[in-house]
N, C-alpha and C positions, 0 to 999 in steps of 0.2 A: 602467370598472373597471380598476384598476391591477394588473397581474400581475407578481409579483416574479420576478426571475431572468431575465426576458425582455429580451434586448439588441436594440437597434435595429440594423438592417442598415446597415453603413457604406457611404456613397455614394462612388462613384468620382469623384475630381476630375479633370475632363478636362485641366486644366493640368498636374497632376502626371503624368498618364498620358503626355501629350505630351513632358514633360521626360524621363521614363524611356525613352520610345521614342527620343528624340534621343540620349540617353546611350548607348543600345544601338547606335545607328547609328554614333556616334563611335568606340566601341570596335571595331566591325567594321572601320572605316576604318583605325584604328591597327594592328589585327591584320594587315591586308593590307600596310601599310607595313613592319611588322616582318618579315613573311614574305618580302617582296621583298628586304630588306636582309640577311637571314640569309646567313652565309658560314662554312662549316665549315673549320676548320684541322686538318690532319692531321700526322703525324710527318714527312711529306715536306717540308712548308712550314716546320716549326719546328725539326726536328732535323738537317736537312742544311745549315743555314746557320750552323753552329758549335755549340758545346756548349750544350744547353738545360738550364742549371743551375737551382738552386732559386730564385734571384732572378728569372730569366727566367720561371719558372712562376708566381711571385707576380704579376709584372707583366702576364702574359697575362690573368689574371683581373681584369677592370676593373669599374668601378662600373656600366657600362652592360650588364653581363651578368646574366642570370638563371641562377643556379647550381642545378642540379637533381641530386639524388642518386637513384640507382636501385638497388634490390635485385633481383637477377636470380633468376628461378625457372624451372623447366622448362616451366610452363604459364602462370603468373601473375607479372607484374612489379609492383613498387610504387615510386612516385616521390614525392618531396617537394622543395619549392623554397625557397631562401633568397636573401638579397642579400649584398653584399660585407661587410656588418657582421655577418652571421650571423643576422639577423632572419628568422624563417620567414614566407614570403609565402603559403604554402598552409595552409588551415585543417586539413586532414587528409591522410593519405596517399592518393594516387590509384592505383587498381589497374587494370591493363589486361591483355588477353590477348596471348599470343604469336602474333599474326596480323596481317594487313593492317589489319583494322578496329580492332584494339587499338592498333596503332602510330599510326594516324590519330587516334584519340581522345586518345592521350597527346600527340601533337603539338598538337592543338587546345587541350588543357588548358594546355600550356606557353606557347603563343602568347597565350592569353587573359591569363595571369598577367603575361607580359612586357609586353603592351600596357597593362594597367591599372596597372602599376608603373613605367612609363617606361623599360623595358629594350629594347634593339634587337638584342641577341645572346643566344644560349642555349648553355650548355655543359652537357653531360650527363655526370656522373661515375657510373661503375658498378664494382661488384666482380666481376671475372671469375670466373664459376662454370662450370667445365667448358667445354662448347661452346655453351651456351645463349645466350650473349651475341653470338655472331658475326652472326646475322641482324639483331638489333636495332641493333648498332653500324653495320653497313654501310648499313642503311635510313636511320638518322638522319643520317649523314654525307651521303648522297645528297640529303637534304632541307635541307642547309645548317646542321645543328646539330653543333657540335663535340663530340666524344666523347673522354673521358679515362678512365683506369682507376686505381683505388687498390689497394694491397696488402691482401689479405684479412687478413693478420696485423695490419696497422695498424688495420683496422676492429675486430678482436677486442680489441686493446689499448686502444682509445679508447671502448669502449662505456660505461664508467662515468663518463666526463667529462660526458656529456649530462645524466644525472639521478642520478648517484651510486648507480647500481643495476647489478647484474650481469645484469639482465634483457636479453635479446636476442631480437628477433623481426623479422619481415619489415617491420613498420611503423616500427620504431625505426631500423633500419639505414640507410634512405635519408638521414635527416638527418645521421647520423654521416658517411656518405660525402660528402654535400654540404659539410660543414664541413672535411673533409680536403682537398677540392678547393679550397675558399676559401683555405686556408693554404698551398697549393702542394705538398701531399703527394700528388702524382699522377704518372702517367707517360702517355705517348702510346701508345695501343694500336697494335699492328702486326699487320695481317692480310696475309699474303703475297699477291702478285698475280703474274699471268702465269706465268713459268717457275718462280718460287719457290713459288707456290701448288701447281703440279703436283708439284714435287719433295717438298713437305711431305706432300701426300696420298699419294704413292707410297711415301715412307719410312714413314709410319704404317701403310699397307697391308702393306708388307713385314714390319714388326714384328709385326703381327697374324698373318700367315701363319706366321712363325717360331714364335710362341707356339702356334698350332694344331698345327704339326708336332711340336714338343716334347711337347705334350700327347698326341698320338696315339702317338708313340714310347714314352712312358711306359706308356700303356695296353697297347700291344703287348707290352712287357716283362712286364707282369703276366700276360697270357694265356699267354705262352710259358713262364713259370715254373711255371704250373699243369699244362700239357699236354705240355711238352717242356723240362724243367728243364736239360737238357744243351745247349740251343740255342747258348749262347755259345761252348762248345768246338767245336760242330759248324760254326756259321756264322761266328763271329768278330764282325763288325760287323753288328748286326741291321738297321740302316737302309741297309746297302750295297745296290747294285743287284742283285748276285747273290742275296742273301738275300731281298729283296722279290719278285724274279721267281719264286722257289720258293714263298714263303708265299702268293702270290696263287692258286697252283694246288694245292699240297700243304702245308697248314698243320699237319697232325697227323703224328706219327711213322709211324703206319700208312699214311698216304697217301704219305709219302716212301719207305717200304719197297716199296710197290706199284709206284712209278715205277722204282726201281732207279737205278744210276749213269748208265746210258745215257739214261734218261728225264730226269734232272736236266740232263745236258749238252744234251739236245734243247731243253729249256725255255730255257736260256741262249742256244743258237744261234738260236732263233726271236726272242728279244729283242735279237739282234744285239749281244751283250755280248762284249767282248774282254778278255783278261787272264789272270792265273794262277788265277782262280777255278775253272776247269774241273778242276784237279788235286785239289780238295777234295771232289769228288762221292763218292768211295769212303768218305772219312772221315765225311761227313754220313750216309750209309747205316749205317755202323757204329754211330754214336751213336744213331741212331733205333732200331736193333734192341735196344739195351740201356737204352732210356729207362725211367725210373721214373715218368713222368707219369701223371696220372689217365686212366682209360679210360671213366669215367662222365661223361656230359654232353658227349661229344666232338662231337656234332652242333652244339650251340650254340657250343662253343669253336671249331669249324672255321669257322663263319660270322663270328664276331667277329674272329678272326685275319685272315681274308681281307679283311674290311671295313677294318680298321686298316691293313693292308698297302697296299690300293688307295688309301686316303686319303693315306697318306704319299707314294706315287708321284705322285698328283695334285697334292699340295702342292709337291712338288719341281719339277714342271713349271711350276706357277704362279709359284713363287719365281724360277725362271730367267727367265721372261718379264718379271716385274716388275723384276728387277734389270737386265735388258738395257735396258728403257725408261728406268729411272732413271739408268743410266750414260750413256746417250745424251743425256738432257736435261742432265745434269751438265756434259758437255763443251761445252754451249752457253754456259756462264757464262765471261766473258772471263778468260783466264789460268789457268783451272782445271787445264789440262793441265800447267802448270809444277809444280804441287804433287805430281803423280805422280812427279816426279824424285826425291823423297825415298824412299829405300829403306824398305820396310815400310808405306808409305801406298798402299794399293790403292784400287780403284774403289769398293768397298763402304764403306770407312771414309770416303773423301772425300765420297761422296754423302751419307752420314749426317751429316757435319759441316756441309756446305753447306745441306742441306735444313732442319736445325734452326736454323742461324745466320740464314738469310734474306739479304736484300739488305745487302751490306757497306757501302753508302753511308750507311746510317743511323747508323753508329758513328763517333765522332771518334777513338777510340783503343782499344787492345786491352783496357784495364781494364773498359770497358763490356761487352765480350763475356765477359770473365772473370767479371764479376759476374752476367751473364745465365745463365752455365752453372753457377753455384754454386761456382766455384773461387776466389772472392774470399776473402782471408785475414781472419779476425776473431779478436779476443782480448778477454777481459773482465779489465781491470786497474783497480785503484783503490788509491791510496796506495802502501803497500809491497807489496801483493798484485799479482803479475804472473801473469795467467792464461795458460793454454796457447793457443798460436796454432793455429788449425785452419781448414779451409775452411767456408764458410757452408752448403753443401748446399741453398741456395735458388736457384730458377731452373729452367731447362729441364734436367731430369735426363737426357733423351736426348742432348742436346748434351754434357753432362758424361761420359756413358757413351762416346760416340764419341771424344772427346778422350783419354780414358783408354786406350781400345783402341788409338788411334793411338800413344800414348806407349809402351805395351807392345810393339807391333809394331816401332816404330822402334828401340827398345833392342835388340830381338832381331836385326834385320837391317841396321841402319845403323851403320857403324863410328864415325862422329862422335858418335852418340847413346849408343853403348856407352861411349865415353870420357867423355862428359858424365855419364852415370850413375855410372861409377866415381869420377869426381872429386867428385860431390855426396856420395857415401856414404863416401869415405875422406879427405876433406880434413881438415886439422888443426883449422881453425877452424869450429866449428858443423857437424859432419858430420850428414847427414840419414839417416834410416832409409830402407829400400828403397821403402816406400810413399810416403813424403814426397818422395823423389827422383822417383818416377814422376809425382806431381802437379806438381812443379816442371817436369819435362820436358813435360808436357801443356800447361802455360802457355807454355813456350818454343815449342812447336810452334804454338800459337795465334798467337803474335806473328809467327812465320815465315809462316804461312798468310795472316794479315792483310796483311802487307807485300807478299806476292806478288800477292794479289788487288787491293790498293789501287794499287800502283805498276807492276805487270806485270813485276817483276824476275825473273830466273832464280835458281834455288836454288843456293847456293854452300856446300858443306860446310866449306870452309876458313874462311870468314867466321864460321860458327857456332862453330868451335873457338877462334877468336881472342877471342871474348867471355868465355872462361874466364879468370878472374884467378888465374893460377898464378904462383908465385915465379919460375920460369924464364922465363915470358913477360915479366914485369916487368923482368928483367935484360936480356933481348934488346932490349926497347923502350928501356931506359936507354942501352944501348950504341949503338943506332941514333941 
């Protein structure tokens, strides 16, 4: 009897099975060969041998490379692979976890594609997202896979080139990133090592402590305005040592009155404070007696003021410890002490600049650092339209912040920079506004710091002033 719809079971051909098994073995052999030949190139090999320009980046991506794009996430990463022509070699996006097993599975996936497509090197391009890419980049480099990074703004601007759609997701981005790498639109990632890694972490930790301190001071102001509105007239500086010593013990006007002037002096004496603060004890008592602060809820207010005062004192101690360590590590960098000869550049500013800048050897000139800090000049001009020139504001904002602080401090304390600021703002040809002048001085300081660190020269204020192109300078040079 013939039963419709019943299919005969397909027999396995032993010869085909053997062929597939042999092919699988061959692929495994190729994978081992590729894995043995993998060699990661980092910024130290590429950028310290001269300027790594666009043509060099294009030449670095060869036909023997498997180009992999990676979209970074906090827990899950996605990768896709293409060749030098832009043809996708992966059927779909491969996702893996942010763990050792996930990294191993991604490596195995890339090796299998490289072996089956005749590639002997792998380059992984990624879009740096916060701090989530640090572990992945370091792990891949340790396994011989080169890692490069693309600008997130370039990924955003290129998303419609792929499929003429504004759609953007974790599975589309990896291919966009891979194509940017293929065309040489990438940079070499820099993860600080040794002393620079310590300084970067210490600097970030210091910034976090400063933010916490400001937050607690603001909250303390709020509590004092409720329960002791006259506190500014009584104490003056609320985050001062004399004020905090009192608020930790007597935060409410009634508590201060109970202590009396002698009680306040006794608190300061036990805290081993020295200065003119002792003379304000009677004034503090006077303001406490006439305070119009709330008397309801003082128990909760008393505890909150005490807590904020103790937190500020604790943060002050931690900040002092962190800054001492940071300054000590900063002086281990060759020629860093020469920069302190510039009046107005103290240890805090210098440590902030060097920790954000990193290893100076990776830069060929100061324009690269200027661009990194977001101080590079940009303008939008077309035809008869001449756009306004301004700084890009792209890059490391903390480096830009410390350079600007250095410029302000140098203008306030160094005579040569005062003259330079006056010249920029009053010159007959193209005078600058005060803010523009400070930006120009920040760039000037950057060039001075770069030269000192690179060549080990001593700082010379007179040489700085000779760079100013004044009419009287030109006359003197002509006469000479």
